[in-house]
C-alpha positions in Angstrom: 4.8 2.7 19.3 1.7 2.1 17.3 1.6 5.7 16.1 0.5 6.8 19.4 2.3 9.9 21.0 3.2 10.3 24.9 0.0 12.5 25.4 -2.2 9.9 23.9 -0.6 7.2 25.9 -1.1 9.2 29.2 -4.7 9.7 28.4 -5.6 6.2 27.9 -3.6 5.2 31.0 -5.7 7.8 33.0 -8.9 6.5 31.5 -8.0 2.8 32.3 -7.2 4.1 35.9 -10.6 5.6 36.3 -12.4 2.7 34.7 -10.5 -0.3 36.5 -9.1 1.4 39.8 -5.8 1.2 41.3 -6.1 -2.4 42.6 -7.1 -4.0 39.4 -4.4 -2.2 36.9 -1.5 -4.4 38.1 -3.8 -7.4 37.5 -4.8 -6.5 34.2 -1.2 -5.7 32.9 0.0 -9.0 34.4 -2.5 -11.1 32.6 -2.0 -9.1 29.3 1.6 -10.0 29.5 0.8 -13.7 30.0 -1.4 -13.4 26.9 1.2 -11.9 24.9 3.7 -14.2 26.1 1.8 -17.3 25.3 0.9 -15.8 21.9 4.5 -15.4 20.9 5.2 -18.9 21.9 2.5 -20.5 19.9 4.0 -18.5 16.9 7.4 -20.0 17.7 5.9 -23.4 18.0 4.2 -23.1 14.6 7.5 -21.7 12.9 9.3 -24.7 14.2 6.9 -27.2 13.0 6.9 -25.5 9.7 10.8 -26.0 9.6 10.6 -29.5 10.5 8.0 -30.2 8.0 10.2 -28.4 5.3 13.3 -30.4 6.3 11.3 -33.7 6.2 10.1 -32.8 2.6 13.7 -32.0 1.6 14.8 -35.3 3.0 11.9 -37.2 1.3 12.9 -35.4 -2.2 16.4 -36.4 -1.6 15.4 -40.0 -1.2 13.3 -40.1 -4.1 16.3 -38.5 -6.2 18.5 -41.2 -4.8 15.9 -43.9 -5.8 15.5 -42.5 -9.5 19.2 -42.5 -9.9 19.3 -46.2 -9.0 16.7 -46.7 -11.8 18.7 -45.1 -14.5 19.7 -46.8 -17.7 23.4 -48.1 -18.4 24.2 -44.8 -20.3 23.3 -42.7 -17.5 25.1 -44.9 -15.0 28.3 -44.9 -17.1 28.1 -40.8 -17.0 27.5 -41.0 -13.3 30.7 -43.1 -13.0 33.0 -40.5 -14.9 35.2 -38.4 -12.6 33.6 -35.3 -11.5 30.1 -35.8 -12.5 28.8 -36.9 -9.3 30.6 -33.8 -7.3 29.3 -31.5 -10.1 25.6 -32.8 -9.5 26.1 -32.4 -5.6 27.3 -28.8 -6.0 24.3 -28.3 -8.3 21.9 -29.8 -5.6 23.2 -27.5 -3.0 23.0 -24.5 -5.1 19.4 -25.4 -5.8 18.6 -25.7 -2.2 20.0 -22.4 -1.4 17.8 -20.9 -4.1 14.7 -22.4 -2.7 
């Protein structure tokens, strides 16, 4: 636990007992627990926001790729109409997503 041994923790608790007294230690512990809990909640919220932004960016990229596919020249459209080409591109895109 943070590189502190049992003896060090006991000394810290004894010093805290002398400084704050028996009545204040439970309050301090409770407030410290609330602070840590809110800090963890804030970190989780930030991680969720990052995941949402990443999924939105991925969705936007997919939409751009679909739009770009519509703007292809006739030869590329003919190649896309060949059996298996569309499926191969989908597999390639899913592999690229897994790599990212």
